[in-house]
C-alpha positions in Angstrom: -162.4 91.3 -32.3 -162.4 91.6 -28.5 -165.5 91.7 -26.3 -165.0 95.5 -25.8 -165.2 96.2 -29.5 -168.3 94.1 -29.8 -170.0 95.9 -26.9 -169.2 99.4 -28.3 -170.5 98.4 -31.8 -173.8 97.1 -30.4 -174.2 100.3 -28.2 -173.7 102.6 -31.1 -176.2 100.6 -33.2 -178.9 100.8 -30.5 -178.2 104.5 -30.0 -178.5 105.2 -33.7 -181.8 103.3 -33.8 -183.2 105.3 -30.9 -182.3 108.6 -32.5 -183.7 107.6 -35.8 -187.0 106.5 -34.1 -187.4 109.8 -32.2 -186.8 111.8 -35.4 -189.2 109.7 -37.3 -192.0 110.1 -34.7 -191.4 113.8 -34.4 -191.3 114.5 -38.2 -194.0 111.9 -39.1 -192.1 109.7 -41.5 -194.2 107.4 -43.7 -194.5 103.7 -42.9 -192.5 102.4 -45.8 -189.4 104.3 -44.5 -189.2 102.4 -41.3 -188.1 99.0 -42.8 -185.6 100.8 -45.1 -184.2 102.5 -42.0 -183.9 99.1 -40.2 -182.2 97.5 -43.1 -179.7 100.3 -43.5 -179.0 100.0 -39.8 -178.2 96.3 -40.0 -176.1 96.8 -43.1 -174.0 99.5 -41.4 -173.5 97.3 -38.3 -172.3 94.4 -40.5 -169.9 96.6 -42.4 -168.5 98.0 -39.2 -168.1 94.5 -37.7 -166.3 93.3 -40.9 -163.9 96.3 -41.0 -163.0 96.1 -37.3 -162.7 92.3 -37.4 -160.5 92.3 -40.5 -158.2 94.9 -39.1 -157.9 92.9 -35.9 -157.1 89.7 -37.8 -154.3 91.4 -39.6 -152.7 92.7 -36.5 -151.0 89.4 -35.3 -148.9 89.1 -38.5 -148.0 92.8 -38.5 -147.2 93.2 -34.8 -146.0 89.7 -33.9 -142.7 89.3 -32.1 -140.1 86.6 -32.7 -137.6 84.6 -30.8 -135.3 81.8 -32.0 -134.8 78.6 -30.0 -132.2 76.0 -30.9 -131.2 72.4 -30.1 -133.8 71.8 -27.4 -133.9 68.2 -26.4 -137.4 66.7 -26.7 -138.5 63.1 -25.9 -139.4 60.6 -28.5 -141.3 57.3 -28.4 -138.1 55.5 -27.5 -136.9 56.3 -23.9 -133.2 56.4 -24.9 -133.5 58.7 -27.9 -134.2 62.4 -28.0 -135.1 64.8 -30.8 -133.2 68.1 -31.1 -135.8 70.9 -31.8 -135.1 74.3 -33.3 -137.7 76.9 -34.5 -138.6 80.6 -34.7 -141.3 81.3 -32.1 -143.8 84.1 -33.0 -146.2 85.5 -30.4 -148.7 88.3 -29.8 -149.8 89.4 -26.3 -153.5 89.3 -25.4 -155.1 92.5 -24.0 -155.2 91.5 -20.4 -154.6 93.4 -17.2 -151.1 93.4 -15.7 -149.3 92.9 -19.0 -146.2 94.6 -17.7 -145.8 92.0 -14.9 -145.0 88.9 -17.1 -142.6 88.0 -20.0 -144.7 87.3 -23.1 -141.7 85.8 -24.9 -141.0 83.3 -22.2 -144.7 82.3 -22.1 -144.8 81.9 -25.9 -141.6 79.7 -25.9 -143.0 77.5 -23.1 -146.3 77.1 -24.9 -144.6 76.1 -28.2 -142.3 73.7 -26.4 -145.2 72.1 -24.6 -147.0 71.6 -27.9 -143.9 70.2 -29.5 -143.2 67.8 -26.6 -146.7 66.4 -26.7 -146.2 65.7 -30.4 -142.6 64.3 -30.4 -143.2 62.0 -27.4 -145.4 59.8 -29.7 -143.0 59.8 -32.7 -140.5 57.1 -33.7 -136.9 58.5 -33.7 -136.2 56.7 -36.9 -138.8 58.9 -38.7 -137.4 62.3 -37.7 -137.7 63.8 -41.2 -141.4 62.9 -41.5 -142.0 64.0 -37.9 -140.4 67.4 -38.7 -142.9 68.1 -41.5 -145.9 67.1 -39.3 -144.6 69.3 -36.5 -144.4 72.3 -38.8 -148.1 71.9 -39.4 -148.9 71.4 -35.7 -147.0 74.5 -34.6 -148.0 76.7 -37.6 -151.2 77.8 -36.0 -151.5 80.6 -33.5 -152.8 79.2 -30.2 -153.3 80.7 -26.7 -150.8 79.6 -24.1 -152.2 77.8 -21.0 -152.2 81.1 -19.0 -154.3 82.9 -21.6 -151.8 85.8 -21.9 -150.2 85.3 -25.3 -150.9 83.8 -28.7 -148.0 81.7 -29.9 -146.9 79.7 -33.0 -143.6 78.5 -34.5 -142.1 78.4 -38.0 -138.9 77.2 -39.6 -139.1 74.1 -37.5 -136.2 71.5 -37.6 -136.3 68.2 -35.8 -133.1 66.1 -35.9 -131.2 63.4 -33.9 -127.7 63.6 -32.6 -125.0 62.1 -34.8 -124.3 59.2 -32.4 -128.0 58.4 -32.0 -128.4 58.4 -35.8 -125.4 56.0 -36.1 -126.9 53.7 -33.5 -130.3 53.6 -35.3 -128.6 52.8 -38.6 -126.6 49.9 -37.1 -129.7 48.6 -35.3 -131.6 48.7 -38.6 -128.9 46.8 -40.4 -128.8 44.2 -37.6 -132.6 43.7 -37.7 -132.5 43.2 -41.4 -129.7 40.7 -41.1 -131.5 38.9 -38.3 -134.7 38.7 -40.4 -132.8 37.2 -43.3 -131.1 34.7 -41.0 -134.4 33.8 -39.4 -135.9 33.1 -42.8 -132.9 31.0 -43.8 -133.1 29.0 -40.6 -136.9 28.4 -41.0 -136.2 27.3 -44.6 -133.5 24.9 -43.4 -135.7 23.6 -40.6 -138.6 23.0 -43.1 -136.3 21.2 -45.5 -134.9 18.9 -42.8 -138.5 18.1 -41.7 -139.5 17.4 -45.2 -136.6 15.1 -45.8 -136.7 13.2 -42.5 -140.5 13.0 -42.0 -141.6 12.6 -45.7 -138.8 11.6 -48.1 -136.6 9.4 -45.9 -139.1 8.1 -43.4 -138.7 4.6 -44.9 -136.9 3.1 -47.9 -140.0 2.9 -50.0 -140.7 6.6 -49.6 -137.1 7.3 -50.6 -137.3 5.2 -53.7 -140.6 6.8 -54.8 -139.1 10.3 -54.2 -136.1 9.5 -56.3 -138.2 8.0 -59.1 -140.5 11.1 -59.0 -137.5 13.3 -59.6 -136.0 11.0 -62.2 -139.0 9.3 -63.9 -137.0 8.6 -67.0 -134.3 6.6 -65.2 -136.1 3.5 -64.0 -133.1 1.2 -64.2 -131.0 3.8 -62.5 -133.5 4.0 -59.7 -133.4 0.2 -59.3 -129.6 0.4 -59.0 -129.9 2.9 -56.2 -132.4 1.0 -54.1 -129.7 -0.2 -51.7 -128.2 3.2 -51.4 -131.6 4.8 -50.7 -132.4 2.1 -48.1 -129.1 2.8 -46.3 -129.7 6.5 -46.5 -133.2 6.1 -45.0 -131.9 3.9 -42.2 -129.2 6.5 -41.4 -131.6 9.4 -41.4 -133.9 7.5 -38.8 -131.0 6.0 -36.7 -132.2 2.5 -37.5 -131.2 -0.6 -39.4 -132.1 -1.4 -42.9 -135.5 -3.2 -43.0 -135.4 -6.9 -43.9 -137.1 -6.5 -47.3 -134.3 -4.2 -48.4 -131.4 -5.9 -46.7 -130.2 -7.8 -49.7 -130.3 -4.6 -51.8 -128.2 -2.8 -49.2 -125.4 -5.3 -49.0 -122.2 -4.1 -50.6 -121.0 -6.0 -53.7 -118.5 -8.8 -53.0 -115.0 -8.2 -54.2 -114.0 -10.0 -57.4 -111.5 -12.9 -56.8 -108.0 -12.4 -58.1 -106.8 -15.0 -60.6 -103.7 -17.0 -59.6 -102.1 -16.6 -63.0 -102.5 -12.8 -62.8 -99.8 -12.7 -60.1 -96.6 -11.2 -61.3 -93.5 -11.5 -59.2 -91.8 -8.4 -58.0 -88.6 -7.4 -59.8 -85.5 -7.7 -57.6 -84.4 -4.4 -56.2 -81.7 -2.5 -58.0 -78.4 -2.3 -56.1 -77.3 1.0 -54.7 -74.0 1.1 -56.7 -75.9 0.4 -59.9 -78.3 3.2 -59.2 -75.3 5.6 -58.7 -73.7 4.5 -62.0 -77.0 4.9 -63.9 -77.6 8.3 -62.4 -74.1 9.5 -63.5 -74.6 8.2 -67.0 -78.0 9.9 -67.2 -76.6 13.2 -65.8 -73.6 13.2 -68.3 -75.7 11.8 -71.1 -73.3 9.0 -71.9 -73.7 5.2 -71.8 -73.2 3.2 -68.7 -70.3 1.3 -70.4 -68.4 4.5 -71.3 -64.8 4.6 -70.0 -65.4 7.9 -68.4 -68.0 6.3 -66.2 -65.5 3.7 -65.0 -62.9 6.5 -64.3 -65.5 8.5 -62.3 -66.6 5.4 -60.4 -62.9 4.6 -59.5 -62.4 8.1 -58.1 -65.6 7.9 -56.2 -64.6 4.5 -54.7 -61.3 6.1 -53.6 -63.2 8.8 -51.8 -65.4 6.2 -50.1 -62.3 4.3 -48.9 -61.0 7.5 -47.5 -64.2 7.9 -45.5 -63.9 4.3 -44.2 -66.7 3.1 -46.5 -64.7 0.1 -47.8 -67.8 -2.1 -48.5 -69.5 0.5 -50.7 -66.2 1.4 -52.4 -65.6 -2.3 -53.3 -69.1 -2.7 -54.6 -68.8 0.3 -56.8 -65.3 -0.7 -58.1 -66.5 -4.3 -58.9 -69.5 -2.9 -60.8 -67.3 -0.9 -63.2 -64.2 -3.1 -63.3 -63.4 -4.5 -66.8 -63.8 -8.3 -67.3 -60.6 -10.3 -67.0 -58.6 -11.0 -70.2 -58.5 -14.6 -71.5 -55.8 -16.2 -73.7 -54.5 -19.6 -75.2 -51.7 -21.6 -73.4 -48.9 -23.4 -75.4 -46.2 -25.4 -73.7 -46.8 -23.7 -70.4 -46.3 -20.2 -71.9 -49.0 -17.7 -73.0 -49.0 -16.9 -76.6 -49.0 -13.2 -77.4 
């Protein structure tokens, strides 16, 4: 209800009270009637105020005008990312003088955008969906614009990011997650190195105790590894093996080779013999087979043609038959 309606209601109530008082004095009303008259007056004023106020409260929803705004860039909490704002702006002009000399729709849109900007500038662009629901509640209430000329609100609010910005945020999120995992792995490796170098392998004794603690059922095996652990501890600390562990760390002396264990090497096989053996193996026949001698002779002839007389003679001598022997009688060979 406006101030003009309130003033008129109060004026009518006072006027009714004066008229009733004059009538009561003239007609001589009894005393008990005056409180009843005052109560009825107050009750009527209250009913009148309720009726006029309720009708006025319903007017914005019935008479409100609308205008759609789309894809308006609004800042976010990150300087390089902007929200894209869309909404239906509803407004109702105030009863002010000079209403014909301004654009109520423009004032309403400006008021809504200012309210939206004040909200989005504090929001993380990665939470655009959550920010949209909050902004719907912020702009869902009729409020007066800074000039006091219109009441404005917004509904059907959408708050999104451009496709490229959304892709960038997704990639950055993946990189941050990978970097966090890598950082944890690096810290784990650093902690493990520190544990091994400063605790386990700080000296041979610590290394032996560490191995025995992990293998408490292998005492003899631990003793056999004392030299290895001593050398490992010295290498980890860039130092020499301490004197108490020096004998343990010496490598075992090689066993002497017995003289009778020496076996002379077999003489190498002649090249011609290897050729004959290979032919026999390939043809699956014996090395003394006549076919081998025939093939060897032909191969020797080929070698002589290629001016390889030495190899040819060696091959021919290898497969040549032994000379025939006979008995002599009176200077003539017997048949």
